[in-house]
C-alpha positions in Angstrom: -67.4 4.8 -18.8 -67.5 6.5 -15.4 -68.2 3.2 -13.8 -65.0 1.8 -15.2 -62.8 4.5 -13.6 -60.6 3.5 -10.7 -62.5 4.4 -7.5 -59.5 5.6 -5.4 -56.5 7.5 -6.9 -53.5 8.7 -5.0 -52.3 12.3 -5.5 -48.7 13.3 -4.7 -49.3 15.4 -1.6 -50.8 12.5 0.3 -54.3 13.1 -0.9 -56.7 10.4 -2.3 -59.3 11.3 -4.9 -62.4 9.2 -4.7 -64.6 8.9 -7.8 -68.2 8.6 -6.7 -70.6 6.8 -9.1 -74.2 5.6 -9.0 -75.5 2.6 -10.9 -78.3 4.6 -12.4 -76.8 8.1 -12.6 -73.2 7.3 -13.5 -70.6 9.8 -12.3 -72.2 11.9 -9.5 -69.3 13.3 -7.5 -65.7 13.7 -6.4 -64.3 13.4 -2.9 -60.7 14.3 -1.8 -59.4 12.6 1.4 -56.6 14.5 3.2 -53.9 13.0 5.4 -55.3 14.7 8.6 -58.6 12.9 8.3 -60.6 15.7 6.7 -62.0 15.8 3.2 -63.5 17.9 0.4 -66.6 16.8 -1.4 -68.7 17.8 -4.3 -71.7 15.5 -5.2 -74.7 16.1 -7.4 -77.6 13.7 -7.7 -81.1 14.0 -9.1 -82.5 14.7 -5.7 -79.7 16.5 -3.9 -76.5 18.5 -4.3 -73.8 18.5 -1.6 -70.5 20.5 -1.3 -68.0 20.5 1.5 -64.7 22.4 1.7 -64.8 23.5 -2.0 -65.0 26.8 -3.8 -65.7 27.8 -7.4 -64.0 30.0 -9.9 -64.1 30.4 -13.7 -62.0 27.2 -14.1 -64.3 25.0 -12.0 -64.2 23.4 -8.6 -61.3 24.1 -6.2 -60.8 21.6 -3.4 -59.8 23.3 -0.1 -57.7 21.7 2.6 -58.9 22.4 6.1 -57.3 22.0 9.5 -53.9 22.7 11.2 -51.0 22.3 8.7 -49.1 20.4 11.4 -51.7 17.7 11.5 -51.1 16.6 7.9 -49.1 13.3 7.6 -47.0 11.6 5.0 -49.5 8.8 4.4 -52.7 8.3 2.4 -55.9 8.1 4.3 -59.5 7.3 3.2 -62.1 8.2 5.8 -59.4 8.6 8.4 -58.0 5.0 7.8 -54.8 4.1 5.9 -55.4 3.5 2.2 -53.6 0.3 1.3 -53.4 -1.6 -2.0 -51.9 -5.0 -2.2 -50.0 -6.5 -5.1 -49.7 -3.1 -6.9 -46.6 -1.2 -8.1 -45.8 2.4 -9.2 -44.6 1.7 -12.7 -46.2 -0.3 -15.6 -44.3 -3.4 -16.6 -40.8 -2.5 -18.0 -41.4 1.2 -17.2 -39.1 3.3 -15.0 -40.4 6.9 -14.4 -39.4 9.4 -11.7 -41.3 9.4 -8.5 -43.9 12.2 -8.1 -43.8 13.2 -4.5 -44.9 16.0 -2.2 -42.7 16.9 0.8 -39.8 14.5 0.2 -37.6 16.3 2.9 -40.1 15.5 5.6 -40.4 11.9 4.4 -36.6 11.5 4.5 -36.5 12.8 8.1 -39.1 10.2 9.0 -37.1 7.4 7.3 -33.8 8.5 8.9 -35.5 8.1 12.3 -36.5 4.5 11.6 -33.3 3.1 10.1 -29.8 3.8 8.8 -29.6 0.8 6.6 -29.2 2.0 3.0 -31.2 -0.6 1.2 -34.0 -0.5 3.7 -34.1 3.4 3.5 -34.3 3.2 -0.3 -37.1 0.7 -0.2 -39.0 2.7 2.5 -38.7 5.9 0.4 -40.3 4.1 -2.6 -43.1 2.6 -0.5 -43.9 5.7 1.5 -43.7 8.1 -1.4 -45.8 6.0 -3.8 -48.0 4.1 -1.4 -47.3 0.7 -3.2 -46.3 -2.1 -0.9 -43.6 -3.5 -3.1 -39.9 -3.5 -4.0 -39.3 -2.6 -7.7 -35.8 -3.6 -9.0 -33.8 -4.3 -12.1 -32.2 -7.7 -12.7 -29.5 -8.2 -15.4 -27.8 -11.4 -16.5 -25.6 -12.8 -19.2 -28.0 -15.6 -20.0 -31.7 -15.7 -20.3 -33.4 -17.0 -17.2 -35.2 -20.3 -17.5 -39.0 -20.4 -17.0 -38.6 -23.1 -14.4 -37.2 -20.5 -12.0 -40.6 -19.3 -10.8 -40.6 -16.1 -12.8 -44.1 -15.3 -11.6 -45.5 -16.4 -8.2 -47.5 -15.0 -5.4 -44.4 -13.2 -4.1 -42.3 -12.2 -7.2 -42.9 -11.0 -10.8 -40.1 -11.0 -13.3 -40.6 -9.7 -16.8 -38.0 -9.5 -19.6 -37.6 -6.1 -21.2 -37.4 -5.4 -24.9 -34.0 -3.7 -24.5 -32.4 -7.0 -23.8 -29.9 -8.4 -26.3 -28.0 -11.7 -26.8 -25.3 -10.8 -24.3 -27.3 -8.8 -21.7 -30.8 -9.8 -20.5 -32.6 -7.1 -18.5 -35.6 -7.9 -16.4 -38.1 -5.6 -14.6 -38.9 -7.2 -11.3 -41.3 -6.8 -8.3 -41.4 -8.4 -4.9 -44.8 -7.7 -3.2 -45.0 -6.9 0.5 -47.8 -6.9 3.0 -46.7 -3.7 4.8 -44.0 -1.1 5.2 -42.6 -2.7 8.4 -38.9 -2.9 8.4 -39.0 -6.6 9.1 -41.2 -7.0 6.0 -38.8 -5.0 3.9 -35.8 -7.1 5.2 -37.7 -10.3 4.3 -38.3 -9.0 0.7 -34.7 -8.1 0.2 -33.6 -11.5 1.5 -36.1 -13.1 -0.9 -34.4 -11.4 -3.8 -31.0 -12.6 -2.8 -32.2 -16.1 -2.2 -33.8 -16.1 -5.7 -30.5 -15.0 -7.3 -28.5 -17.6 -5.3 -30.9 -20.3 -6.4 -30.3 -19.4 -10.1 -26.5 -19.3 -9.6 -26.6 -22.7 -8.0 -28.5 -24.1 -11.0 -26.3 -22.5 -13.6 -22.6 -22.0 -12.8 -22.1 -19.9 -16.0 -24.7 -17.4 -15.0 -23.7 -13.9 -14.0 -26.7 -12.3 -12.5 -27.0 -9.0 -10.6 -29.8 -6.8 -9.3 -30.3 -3.2 -8.2 -33.2 -1.2 -6.8 -34.8 1.1 -9.2 -35.0 4.0 -6.7 -32.2 5.0 -4.3 -32.0 8.1 -2.2 -28.5 8.8 -3.4 -28.2 9.5 -7.1 -27.1 6.7 -9.4 -25.4 9.1 -11.8 -21.6 8.8 -11.5 -19.2 11.7 -12.2 -17.5 11.8 -15.6 -13.7 11.8 -16.1 -13.6 15.5 -15.2 -15.4 14.8 -11.9 -18.6 16.6 -13.1 -22.1 15.1 -12.8 -24.3 15.6 -15.8 -28.1 15.5 -15.2 -30.4 14.3 -17.9 -34.1 14.9 -17.3 -34.9 12.0 -19.6 -33.1 9.7 -17.2 -35.0 8.6 -14.1 -31.8 7.9 -12.2 -31.1 11.7 -12.1 -34.8 12.9 -12.0 -35.4 10.7 -9.0 -38.2 12.8 -7.4 -40.3 15.5 -9.0 -43.4 17.5 -8.1 -45.1 16.8 -11.5 -44.1 14.6 -14.5 -45.5 17.4 -16.8 -42.4 19.5 -16.1 -40.2 16.8 -17.8 -40.3 16.7 -21.6 -39.8 12.9 -21.8 -43.1 11.0 -22.3 -41.5 7.5 -22.8 -40.3 5.9 -19.7 -39.7 2.4 -21.1 -36.6 1.0 -19.6 -33.5 1.6 -21.7 -30.3 -0.4 -21.7 -28.1 2.5 -20.8 -30.0 3.0 -17.6 -29.0 -0.4 -16.4 -25.4 -1.0 -17.7 
């Protein structure tokens, strides 16, 4: 079973947990990579035991960060090099959960220094807070999209959600990127608009719209009295959290009311 575990796993505060396995011995250790290039390690094999920047208490192993706090970055590193995964996304298909993020204020300051464009800022926050080089968005239409419209390709994935009905079709969509460069994000956003325009050209009766799943500004609108009501079961209001365990909701399947 240990050999089937994902080797590298992102943690919210820009740390990467590495699962160390051996063909003969199975699970032999854990290594945490920090964003300043340092690491913590505990490894136990038949012929050796190694520990680095860890301590023990009654609950088990504690991984200890080391180095100057100002040297820690808002990026995931493995052995001092950027940890990148291609063609991956934060949510499972037709899922929409809040982003788990460490220092979001620091990340926002970095994004503000790069661009003032709203859509690009929203995309960068998703990419830099989750580590996934992608644009996740919701697409809705009054008619079901035809399979001939390249629903799945090397660039885009479009999956119809179960919350769709006969008058409103809701799709969970992903455009995969090669990097977090602003030019790459612009290209991805243009690709989405081109895809929609292509569908509109092919079907004049089609009303089709899209929106990013994650935006820096809240999607929750004030009610008739001008008040904003936050619902912790709604990812549009619990946009960024330190730990999903603090939210009672365990089912993040996309709901119709989140889109309409």
